N, CA, C and O atoms as a DFTB+ gen file, in Angstrom:
616 C
 N C O
     1  1       6.922      -3.192       2.323
     2  2       7.030      -3.232       0.880
     3  2       5.740      -3.810       0.322
     4  3       5.236      -4.838       0.773
     5  1       5.236      -3.113      -0.668
     6  2       4.004      -3.490      -1.350
     7  2       4.252      -4.741      -2.193
     8  3       5.326      -5.340      -2.140
     9  1       3.248      -5.118      -2.964
    10  2       3.358      -6.251      -3.880
    11  2       3.699      -5.719      -5.277
    12  3       3.740      -4.510      -5.503
    13  1       3.941      -6.645      -6.199
    14  2       4.147      -6.273      -7.596
    15  2       5.576      -6.488      -8.048
    16  3       6.498      -6.591      -7.239
    17  1       5.736      -6.554      -9.362
    18  2       7.051      -6.872      -9.929
    19  2       8.074      -5.766      -9.705
    20  3       9.245      -6.059      -9.464
    21  1       7.668      -4.524      -9.777
    22  2       8.619      -3.423      -9.599
    23  2       9.147      -3.405      -8.169
    24  3      10.346      -3.232      -7.953
    25  1       8.266      -3.581      -7.199
    26  2       8.685      -3.634      -5.795
    27  2       9.554      -4.862      -5.559
    28  3      10.540      -4.790      -4.826
    29  1       9.203      -5.975      -6.164
    30  2      10.012      -7.187      -6.032
    31  2      11.434      -6.939      -6.528
    32  3      12.393      -7.357      -5.878
    33  1      11.584      -6.270      -7.662
    34  2      12.927      -5.985      -8.186
    35  2      13.722      -5.122      -7.212
    36  3      14.921      -5.339      -7.037
    37  1      13.081      -4.158      -6.583
    38  2      13.766      -3.322      -5.589
    39  2      14.238      -4.160      -4.403
    40  3      15.318      -3.911      -3.869
    41  1      13.458      -5.136      -3.989
    42  2      13.824      -5.927      -2.806
    43  2      15.184      -6.599      -2.963
    44  3      15.897      -6.782      -1.977
    45  1      15.547      -6.963      -4.173
    46  2      16.851      -7.571      -4.408
    47  2      18.019      -6.647      -4.128
    48  3      19.136      -7.112      -3.901
    49  1      17.779      -5.351      -4.139
    50  2      18.836      -4.381      -3.855
    51  2      19.012      -4.140      -2.359
    52  3      19.921      -3.413      -1.956
    53  1      18.162      -4.733      -1.534
    54  2      18.186      -4.487      -0.093
    55  2      18.863      -5.587       0.709
    56  3      18.942      -5.487       1.934
    57  1      19.350      -6.627       0.059
    58  2      19.863      -7.805       0.772
    59  2      21.083      -7.512       1.640
    60  3      21.312      -8.239       2.607
    61  1      21.855      -6.513       1.352
    62  2      23.050      -6.222       2.133
    63  2      22.842      -5.216       3.250
    64  3      23.808      -4.786       3.880
    65  1      21.617      -4.839       3.504
    66  2      21.325      -3.812       4.511
    67  2      20.778      -4.441       5.791
    68  3      20.188      -5.521       5.769
    69  1      20.984      -3.749       6.890
    70  2      20.426      -4.182       8.164
    71  2      19.077      -3.487       8.344
    72  3      19.006      -2.350       8.812
    73  1      18.008      -4.192       7.963
    74  2      16.667      -3.599       7.953
    75  2      15.615      -4.618       8.379
    76  3      15.856      -5.825       8.401
    77  1      14.451      -4.094       8.713
    78  2      13.261      -4.912       8.910
    79  2      12.287      -4.556       7.805
    80  3      12.029      -3.378       7.559
    81  1      11.744      -5.560       7.141
    82  2      10.833      -5.353       6.021
    83  2       9.468      -5.947       6.380
    84  3       9.369      -7.104       6.790
    85  1       8.426      -5.139       6.221
    86  2       7.048      -5.600       6.347
    87  2       6.516      -5.822       4.942
    88  3       6.625      -4.934       4.096
    89  1       5.940      -6.991       4.675
    90  2       5.414      -7.247       3.340
    91  2       4.364      -8.351       3.365
    92  3       4.373      -9.216       4.241
    93  1       3.476      -8.307       2.406
    94  2       2.518      -9.383       2.174
    95  2       2.863     -10.124       0.885
    96  3       2.123     -11.010       0.455
    97  1       3.984      -9.761       0.273
    98  2       4.400     -10.285      -1.026
    99  2       5.285     -11.528      -0.870
   100  3       6.326     -11.467      -0.216
   101  1       4.881     -12.642      -1.462
   102  2       5.709     -13.838      -1.440
   103  2       7.023     -13.633      -2.202
   104  3       8.065     -14.050      -1.696
   105  1       7.033     -13.014      -3.393
   106  2       8.308     -12.800      -4.073
   107  2       9.289     -11.932      -3.260
   108  3      10.492     -12.196      -3.265
   109  1       8.792     -10.916      -2.574
   110  2       9.671     -10.095      -1.724
   111  2      10.211     -10.953      -0.582
   112  3      11.405     -10.916      -0.286
   113  1       9.333     -11.724       0.056
   114  2       9.766     -12.625       1.123
   115  2      10.844     -13.576       0.620
   116  3      11.886     -13.722       1.259
   117  1      10.607     -14.222      -0.517
   118  2      11.569     -15.188      -1.057
   119  2      12.922     -14.543      -1.347
   120  3      13.964     -15.172      -1.166
   121  1      12.907     -13.308      -1.790
   122  2      14.162     -12.610      -2.093
   123  2      14.943     -12.285      -0.822
   124  3      16.169     -12.390      -0.807
   125  1      14.252     -11.894       0.231
   126  2      14.924     -11.384       1.433
   127  2      15.071     -12.387       2.567
   128  3      15.816     -12.119       3.510
   129  1      14.404     -13.516       2.519
   130  2      14.356     -14.417       3.674
   131  2      15.707     -14.970       4.104
   132  3      15.884     -15.283       5.281
   133  1      16.661     -15.100       3.197
   134  2      17.973     -15.627       3.565
   135  2      19.030     -14.543       3.729
   136  3      20.183     -14.849       4.034
   137  1      18.661     -13.298       3.534
   138  2      19.625     -12.203       3.715
   139  2      19.967     -12.102       5.200
   140  3      19.065     -11.978       6.029
   141  1      21.239     -12.154       5.547
   142  2      21.620     -12.273       6.956
   143  2      21.204     -11.110       7.858
   144  3      20.930     -11.326       9.039
   145  1      21.152      -9.912       7.346
   146  2      20.834      -8.749       8.184
   147  2      19.422      -8.230       7.988
   148  3      19.088      -7.151       8.478
   149  1      18.587      -8.980       7.278
   150  2      17.223      -8.543       7.010
   151  2      16.246      -9.377       7.839
   152  3      16.275     -10.607       7.804
   153  1      15.388      -8.690       8.578
   154  2      14.282      -9.336       9.270
   155  2      13.040      -9.099       8.435
   156  3      12.705      -7.956       8.122
   157  1      12.358     -10.173       8.074
   158  2      11.160     -10.054       7.249
   159  2       9.933     -10.381       8.103
   160  3       9.842     -11.456       8.696
   161  1       8.999      -9.441       8.154
   162  2       7.721      -9.649       8.817
   163  2       6.687      -9.846       7.717
   164  3       6.418      -8.934       6.936
   165  1       6.108     -11.048       7.662
   166  2       5.116     -11.346       6.638
   167  2       3.729     -11.027       7.196
   168  3       3.324     -11.543       8.237
   169  1       3.027     -10.178       6.484
   170  2       1.678      -9.777       6.863
   171  2       0.699     -10.760       6.240
   172  3       0.530     -10.782       5.021
   173  1       0.058     -11.569       7.064
   174  2      -0.798     -12.636       6.572
   175  2      -2.208     -12.172       6.266
   176  3      -2.661     -11.133       6.746
   177  1      -2.873     -12.943       5.479
   178  2      -4.252     -12.673       5.092
   179  2      -4.742     -13.796       4.207
   180  3      -4.317     -14.942       4.359
   181  1      -5.608     -13.487       3.310
   182  2      -6.135     -14.471       2.360
   183  2      -5.159     -14.561       1.188
   184  3      -4.779     -13.540       0.615
   185  1      -4.755     -15.776       0.833
   186  2      -3.782     -15.945      -0.238
   187  2      -4.381     -15.573      -1.590
   188  3      -5.496     -15.976      -1.921
   189  1      -3.613     -14.785      -2.378
   190  2      -3.989     -14.437      -3.742
   191  2      -2.960     -15.045      -4.693
   192  3      -1.827     -14.573      -4.788
   193  1      -3.368     -16.081      -5.381
   194  2      -2.465     -16.722      -6.341
   195  2      -2.140     -15.758      -7.484
   196  3      -1.003     -15.707      -7.955
   197  1      -3.131     -15.006      -7.921
   198  2      -2.935     -14.071      -9.034
   199  2      -1.825     -13.065      -8.752
   200  3      -0.987     -12.793      -9.612
   201  1      -1.827     -12.514      -7.534
   202  2      -0.856     -11.477      -7.185
   203  2       0.310     -12.005      -6.354
   204  3       1.203     -11.239      -5.991
   205  1       0.315     -13.303      -6.048
   206  2       1.383     -13.918      -5.261
   207  2       1.618     -13.183      -3.931
   208  3       2.741     -12.836      -3.566
   209  1       0.499     -12.968      -3.231
   210  2       0.593     -12.225      -1.969
   211  2      -0.563     -12.592      -1.050
   212  3      -1.518     -13.257      -1.449
   213  1      -0.447     -12.141       0.182
   214  2      -1.576     -12.209       1.097
   215  2      -2.386     -10.941       0.889
   216  3      -1.831      -9.874       0.626
   217  1      -3.693     -11.063       1.009
   218  2      -4.590     -10.003       0.594
   219  2      -5.683      -9.817       1.639
   220  3      -5.859     -10.657       2.521
   221  1      -6.407      -8.723       1.536
   222  2      -7.604      -8.534       2.329
   223  2      -7.428      -7.687       3.577
   224  3      -6.365      -7.122       3.833
   225  1      -8.487      -7.621       4.328
   226  2      -8.554      -6.763       5.506
   227  2      -7.538      -7.148       6.584
   228  3      -7.087      -6.288       7.340
   229  1      -7.172      -8.442       6.661
   230  2      -6.171      -8.858       7.647
   231  2      -4.856      -8.116       7.445
   232  3      -4.217      -7.707       8.415
   233  1      -4.456      -7.943       6.206
   234  2      -3.206      -7.239       5.909
   235  2      -3.326      -5.771       6.292
   236  3      -2.435      -5.226       6.943
   237  1      -4.413      -5.132       5.898
   238  2      -4.619      -3.721       6.237
   239  2      -4.669      -3.523       7.748
   240  3      -4.091      -2.566       8.263
   241  1      -5.357      -4.423       8.468
   242  2      -5.430      -4.324       9.931
   243  2      -4.054      -4.480      10.569
   244  3      -3.716      -3.753      11.504
   245  1      -3.262      -5.420      10.071
   246  2      -1.914      -5.625      10.619
   247  2      -1.062      -4.372      10.474
   248  3      -0.262      -4.056      11.355
   249  1      -1.228      -3.672       9.386
   250  2      -0.441      -2.456       9.163
   251  2      -0.764      -1.356      10.163
   252  3       0.076      -0.491      10.411
   253  1      -1.956      -1.366      10.742
   254  2      -2.303      -0.341      11.738
   255  2      -1.526      -0.536      13.033
   256  3      -1.497       0.360      13.877
   257  1      -0.895      -1.697      13.200
   258  2      -0.126      -1.989      14.405
   259  2       1.378      -1.892      14.171
   260  3       2.164      -2.344      15.003
   261  1       1.778      -1.316      13.066
   262  2       3.199      -1.174      12.736
   263  2       3.493       0.266      12.322
   264  3       2.606       0.999      11.883
   265  1       4.755       0.650      12.473
   266  2       5.227       1.945      11.990
   267  2       6.465       1.681      11.145
   268  3       7.398       1.017      11.595
   269  1       6.473       2.190       9.949
   270  2       7.609       2.016       9.039
   271  2       8.265       3.358       8.771
   272  3       7.595       4.388       8.710
   273  1       9.578       3.337       8.612
   274  2      10.285       4.560       8.232
   275  2      10.055       4.878       6.757
   276  3       9.833       6.030       6.385
   277  1      10.111       3.841       5.928
   278  2       9.953       4.000       4.478
   279  2       8.973       2.970       3.944
   280  3       8.925       1.838       4.425
   281  1       8.211       3.357       2.973
   282  2       7.340       2.420       2.264
   283  2       7.607       2.541       0.774
   284  3       7.826       3.635       0.253
   285  1       7.586       1.407       0.103
   286  2       7.722       1.371      -1.351
   287  2       6.471       0.718      -1.906
   288  3       6.115      -0.397      -1.525
   289  1       5.806       1.428      -2.813
   290  2       4.530       0.978      -3.366
   291  2       4.619       0.813      -4.870
   292  3       5.338       1.543      -5.552
   293  1       3.882      -0.153      -5.369
   294  2       3.745      -0.340      -6.808
   295  2       2.366       0.112      -7.251
   296  3       1.527       0.479      -6.429
   297  1       2.139       0.084      -8.543
   298  2       0.829       0.461      -9.075
   299  2       0.691      -0.073     -10.497
   300  3       1.639      -0.590     -11.087
   301  1      -0.525       0.069     -11.026
   302  2      -0.793      -0.324     -12.401
   303  2      -0.674       0.850     -13.366
   304  3      -0.596       0.666     -14.581
   305  1      -0.661       2.059     -12.808
   306  2      -0.549       3.238     -13.643
   307  2      -0.783       4.508     -12.847
   308  3      -1.143       4.471     -11.670
   309  1      -0.573       5.627     -13.513
   310  2      -0.832       6.942     -12.928
   311  2      -1.553       7.774     -13.985
   312  3      -1.042       7.979     -15.086
   313  1      -2.745       8.247     -13.636
   314  2      -3.551       9.056     -14.555
   315  2      -2.961      10.453     -14.693
   316  3      -2.187      10.896     -13.845
   317  1      -3.329      11.136     -15.759
   318  2      -2.856      12.498     -15.995
   319  2      -3.291      13.460     -14.888
   320  3      -2.668      14.506     -14.706
   321  1      -4.349      13.121     -14.148
   322  2      -4.793      13.984     -13.047
   323  2      -4.053      13.692     -11.741
   324  3      -4.379      14.263     -10.701
   325  1      -3.055      12.803     -11.795
   326  2      -2.240      12.516     -10.613
   327  2      -2.763      11.395      -9.743
   328  3      -2.171      11.104      -8.704
   329  1      -3.846      10.760     -10.130
   330  2      -4.393       9.643      -9.346
   331  2      -3.660       8.353      -9.711
   332  3      -3.505       8.009     -10.883
   333  1      -3.220       7.657      -8.675
   334  2      -2.556       6.376      -8.861
   335  2      -3.620       5.325      -9.154
   336  3      -4.694       5.341      -8.554
   337  1      -3.322       4.414     -10.076
   338  2      -4.296       3.416     -10.527
   339  2      -3.865       2.018     -10.094
   340  3      -2.677       1.702     -10.031
   341  1      -4.873       1.186      -9.796
   342  2      -4.620      -0.202      -9.451
   343  2      -5.758      -1.059      -9.996
   344  3      -6.884      -0.583     -10.143
   345  1      -5.462      -2.318     -10.294
   346  2      -6.477      -3.213     -10.840
   347  2      -7.234      -3.971      -9.762
   348  3      -8.220      -4.642     -10.067
   349  1      -6.802      -3.884      -8.514
   350  2      -7.413      -4.638      -7.428
   351  2      -7.979      -3.713      -6.357
   352  3      -7.259      -2.880      -5.807
   353  1      -9.258      -3.858      -6.064
   354  2      -9.887      -3.032      -5.029
   355  2      -9.277      -3.314      -3.657
   356  3      -8.982      -2.385      -2.906
   357  1      -9.090      -4.584      -3.329
   358  2      -8.539      -4.907      -2.010
   359  2      -7.104      -4.422      -1.869
   360  3      -6.706      -3.990      -0.788
   361  1      -6.326      -4.484      -2.933
   362  2      -4.959      -3.962      -2.868
   363  2      -4.945      -2.445      -2.749
   364  3      -4.023      -1.878      -2.162
   365  1      -5.944      -1.791      -3.293
   366  2      -6.040      -0.331      -3.140
   367  2      -6.175       0.039      -1.667
   368  3      -5.544       0.993      -1.212
   369  1      -6.988      -0.701      -0.916
   370  2      -7.124      -0.447       0.523
   371  2      -5.811      -0.709       1.258
   372  3      -5.447       0.027       2.176
   373  1      -5.112      -1.751       0.854
   374  2      -3.835      -2.075       1.497
   375  2      -2.808      -0.984       1.213
   376  3      -2.032      -0.627       2.099
   377  1      -2.791      -0.456       0.008
   378  2      -1.866       0.630      -0.321
   379  2      -2.127       1.857       0.566
   380  3      -1.187       2.514       1.013
   381  1      -3.394       2.158       0.816
   382  2      -3.717       3.266       1.717
   383  2      -3.186       2.986       3.119
   384  3      -2.669       3.892       3.774
   385  1      -3.303       1.758       3.583
   386  2      -2.800       1.390       4.903
   387  2      -1.276       1.457       4.958
   388  3      -0.713       1.830       5.988
   389  1      -0.606       1.104       3.874
   390  2       0.851       1.188       3.821
   391  2       1.286       2.644       3.975
   392  3       2.191       2.942       4.755
   393  1       0.657       3.536       3.246
   394  2       1.002       4.963       3.343
   395  2       0.771       5.478       4.762
   396  3       1.591       6.226       5.295
   397  1      -0.344       5.078       5.372
   398  2      -0.662       5.536       6.728
   399  2       0.339       5.021       7.755
   400  3       0.566       5.678       8.771
   401  1       0.940       3.862       7.513
   402  2       1.873       3.261       8.463
   403  2       3.304       3.756       8.296
   404  3       4.167       3.422       9.107
   405  1       3.570       4.540       7.267
   406  2       4.945       4.933       6.958
   407  2       5.195       6.413       7.184
   408  3       4.319       7.250       6.966
   409  1       6.401       6.716       7.623
   410  2       6.810       8.120       7.758
   411  2       7.026       8.755       6.389
   412  3       6.686       9.918       6.170
   413  1       7.595       7.973       5.470
   414  2       7.795       8.425       4.090
   415  2       7.434       7.284       3.154
   416  3       7.691       6.118       3.455
   417  1       6.843       7.622       2.026
   418  2       6.442       6.584       1.073
   419  2       6.854       6.988      -0.342
   420  3       6.785       8.157      -0.722
   421  1       7.280       5.992      -1.101
   422  2       7.727       6.215      -2.471
   423  2       6.974       5.285      -3.419
   424  3       6.864       4.082      -3.182
   425  1       6.464       5.870      -4.488
   426  2       5.787       5.110      -5.529
   427  2       6.821       4.700      -6.559
   428  3       7.528       5.543      -7.111
   429  1       6.909       3.389      -6.821
   430  2       7.793       2.867      -7.861
   431  2       6.947       2.662      -9.108
   432  3       6.015       1.858      -9.102
   433  1       7.266       3.382     -10.173
   434  2       6.445       3.295     -11.379
   435  2       7.320       3.482     -12.610
   436  3       7.936       4.532     -12.791
   437  1       7.372       2.450     -13.460
   438  2       8.189       2.623     -14.662
   439  2       7.461       3.544     -15.635
   440  3       6.242       3.699     -15.569
   441  1       8.214       4.140     -16.522
   442  2       7.678       5.197     -17.387
   443  2       6.561       4.704     -18.317
   444  3       5.807       5.521     -18.844
   445  1       6.441       3.406     -18.526
   446  2       5.378       2.870     -19.382
   447  2       4.016       2.848     -18.682
   448  3       3.000       2.578     -19.322
   449  1       3.986       3.127     -17.387
   450  2       2.726       3.097     -16.632
   451  2       2.063       4.463     -16.534
   452  3       1.206       4.680     -15.678
   453  1       2.452       5.377     -17.401
   454  2       1.778       6.672     -17.497
   455  2       0.979       6.649     -18.799
   456  3       1.619       6.768     -19.844
   457  1      -0.302       6.515     -18.852
   458  2      -1.248       6.532     -17.742
   459  2      -1.523       5.173     -17.131
   460  3      -2.056       5.118     -16.022
   461  1      -1.194       4.086     -17.783
   462  2      -1.431       2.770     -17.222
   463  2      -2.895       2.384     -17.207
   464  3      -3.715       2.958     -17.924
   465  1      -3.213       1.388     -16.365
   466  2      -4.571       0.856     -16.296
   467  2      -5.000       0.720     -14.843
   468  3      -4.199       0.880     -13.922
   469  1      -6.271       0.423     -14.661
   470  2      -6.790       0.150     -13.329
   471  2      -7.955       1.045     -12.982
   472  3      -7.879       2.264     -13.132
   473  1      -9.034       0.440     -12.519
   474  2     -10.247       1.182     -12.192
   475  2     -10.234       1.728     -10.770
   476  3     -11.058       2.576     -10.427
   477  1      -9.311       1.256      -9.942
   478  2      -9.282       1.674      -8.542
   479  2      -8.170       2.691      -8.328
   480  3      -7.097       2.596      -8.925
   481  1      -8.444       3.667      -7.467
   482  2      -7.493       4.748      -7.247
   483  2      -7.231       4.916      -5.747
   484  3      -7.981       5.608      -5.058
   485  1      -6.170       4.283      -5.244
   486  2      -5.926       4.306      -3.807
   487  2      -5.411       5.633      -3.246
   488  3      -5.640       5.931      -2.074
   489  1      -4.718       6.434      -4.063
   490  2      -4.163       7.689      -3.574
   491  2      -3.701       8.538      -4.753
   492  3      -3.741       8.099      -5.903
   493  1      -3.267       9.743      -4.455
   494  2      -2.745      10.634      -5.498
   495  2      -1.236      10.787      -5.328
   496  3      -0.682      10.425      -4.290
   497  1      -0.586      11.316      -6.336
   498  2       0.853      11.552      -6.250
   499  2       1.205      12.481      -5.092
   500  3       2.269      12.351      -4.486
   501  1       0.314      13.413      -4.787
   502  2       0.580      14.361      -3.708
   503  2       0.625      13.698      -2.331
   504  3       1.111      14.300      -1.374
   505  1       0.124      12.464      -2.220
   506  2       0.078      11.765      -0.933
   507  2       1.337      10.951      -0.637
   508  3       1.456      10.390       0.452
   509  1       2.268      10.873      -1.571
   510  2       3.517      10.159      -1.330
   511  2       4.672      11.151      -1.237
   512  3       4.577      12.283      -1.712
   513  1       5.753      10.710      -0.622
   514  2       6.937      11.560      -0.484
   515  2       7.681      11.702      -1.794
   516  3       8.302      12.730      -2.066
   517  1       7.611      10.649      -2.608
   518  2       8.346      10.696      -3.856
   519  2       7.897       9.645      -4.848
   520  3       7.157       8.716      -4.527
   521  1       8.377       9.830      -6.069
   522  2       8.120       8.916      -7.175
   523  2       9.473       8.474      -7.709
   524  3      10.328       9.303      -8.023
   525  1       9.659       7.170      -7.809
   526  2      10.874       6.627      -8.405
   527  2      10.453       5.997      -9.723
   528  3       9.618       5.093      -9.751
   529  1      11.041       6.484     -10.825
   530  2      10.612       6.057     -12.151
   531  2      11.821       5.819     -13.049
   532  3      12.948       6.174     -12.704
   533  1      11.567       5.213     -14.209
   534  2      12.647       4.866     -15.137
   535  2      12.938       5.953     -16.157
   536  3      13.908       5.851     -16.908
   537  1      12.125       6.974     -16.195
   538  2      12.345       8.052     -17.160
   539  2      11.679       9.310     -16.669
   540  3      11.021       9.302     -15.628
   541  1      11.838      10.390     -17.401
   542  2      11.196      11.631     -16.959
   543  2       9.680      11.501     -16.955
   544  3       9.104      10.788     -17.777
   545  1       9.044      12.194     -16.027
   546  2       7.585      12.205     -15.981
   547  2       7.048      12.924     -17.203
   548  3       7.666      13.877     -17.677
   549  1       5.903      12.484     -17.724
   550  2       5.277      13.229     -18.819
   551  2       4.999      14.665     -18.378
   552  3       4.751      14.898     -17.195
   553  1       5.035      15.636     -19.299
   554  2       4.878      17.053     -18.928
   555  2       3.624      17.359     -18.117
   556  3       3.664      18.210     -17.229
   557  1       2.509      16.683     -18.403
   558  2       1.278      16.991     -17.682
   559  2       1.280      16.482     -16.240
   560  3       0.335      16.758     -15.500
   561  1       2.312      15.749     -15.821
   562  2       2.398      15.259     -14.444
   563  2       3.180      16.210     -13.543
   564  3       3.109      16.094     -12.319
   565  1       3.915      17.136     -14.121
   566  2       4.732      18.056     -13.328
   567  2       3.914      18.829     -12.307
   568  3       4.400      19.085     -11.206
   569  1       2.698      19.204     -12.638
   570  2       1.862      19.976     -11.718
   571  2       1.537      19.189     -10.458
   572  3       1.277      19.785      -9.412
   573  1       1.547      17.863     -10.535
   574  2       1.226      17.034      -9.380
   575  2       2.458      16.737      -8.530
   576  3       2.338      16.196      -7.430
   577  1       3.623      17.083      -9.026
   578  2       4.869      16.777      -8.326
   579  2       5.702      18.038      -8.115
   580  3       6.925      18.007      -8.245
   581  1       5.060      19.113      -7.799
   582  2       5.792      20.375      -7.666
   583  2       6.847      20.275      -6.577
   584  3       7.746      19.443      -6.705
   585  1       6.797      21.041      -5.554
   586  2       7.851      21.055      -4.552
   587  2       7.670      20.003      -3.473
   588  3       8.612      19.738      -2.726
   589  1       6.506      19.395      -3.361
   590  2       6.266      18.475      -2.260
   591  2       6.603      17.028      -2.566
   592  3       6.760      16.234      -1.638
   593  1       6.718      16.659      -3.823
   594  2       6.973      15.278      -4.205
   595  2       8.335      15.181      -4.895
   596  3       8.563      15.798      -5.936
   597  1       9.221      14.407      -4.304
   598  2      10.539      14.178      -4.881
   599  2      10.412      13.219      -6.065
   600  3       9.726      12.202      -5.962
   601  1      11.061      13.529      -7.178
   602  2      11.041      12.650      -8.338
   603  2      12.473      12.143      -8.551
   604  3      13.411      12.924      -8.712
   605  1      12.610      10.824      -8.547
   606  2      13.912      10.187      -8.719
   607  2      13.855       9.348      -9.979
   608  3      12.983       8.490     -10.112
   609  1      14.773       9.582     -10.907
   610  2      14.869       8.771     -12.122
   611  2      15.997       7.773     -11.919
   612  3      17.148       8.144     -11.688
   613  1      15.638       6.495     -12.009
   614  2      16.646       5.443     -11.762
   615  2      16.834       4.597     -12.997
   616  3      17.636       3.663     -12.989
């Protein structure tokens, strides 16, 4: 599980499942650490107070030694051209490593993050298995989510 508030909110829905969670996010760890059937693997690195997570190359390197069935990623926005946006360069590299370590990956993005902000672009919508959002995608995003990207409105 990636960092960010949207991913953190999802983590609260996982407490009753028998799963193993890989994360560098302190809020995700805090939510899941006492769940009886959840094993939490914390990916260590350089502490980021701003993002409440471990950051940097250590996290990306650790992900190369793991395989995940599912990944959930957050972002700062999604551009009209389908590029996912992030405000942190180092987190952009970690997001790429998360996708590479997972069999399937889902971008969690609320409808207010179209187009959002962020100068860094870790991946495109076509590189994830699906998008989970709070409302319908804007019309100009449909071309990026044709038959290969599942769109879930929650």
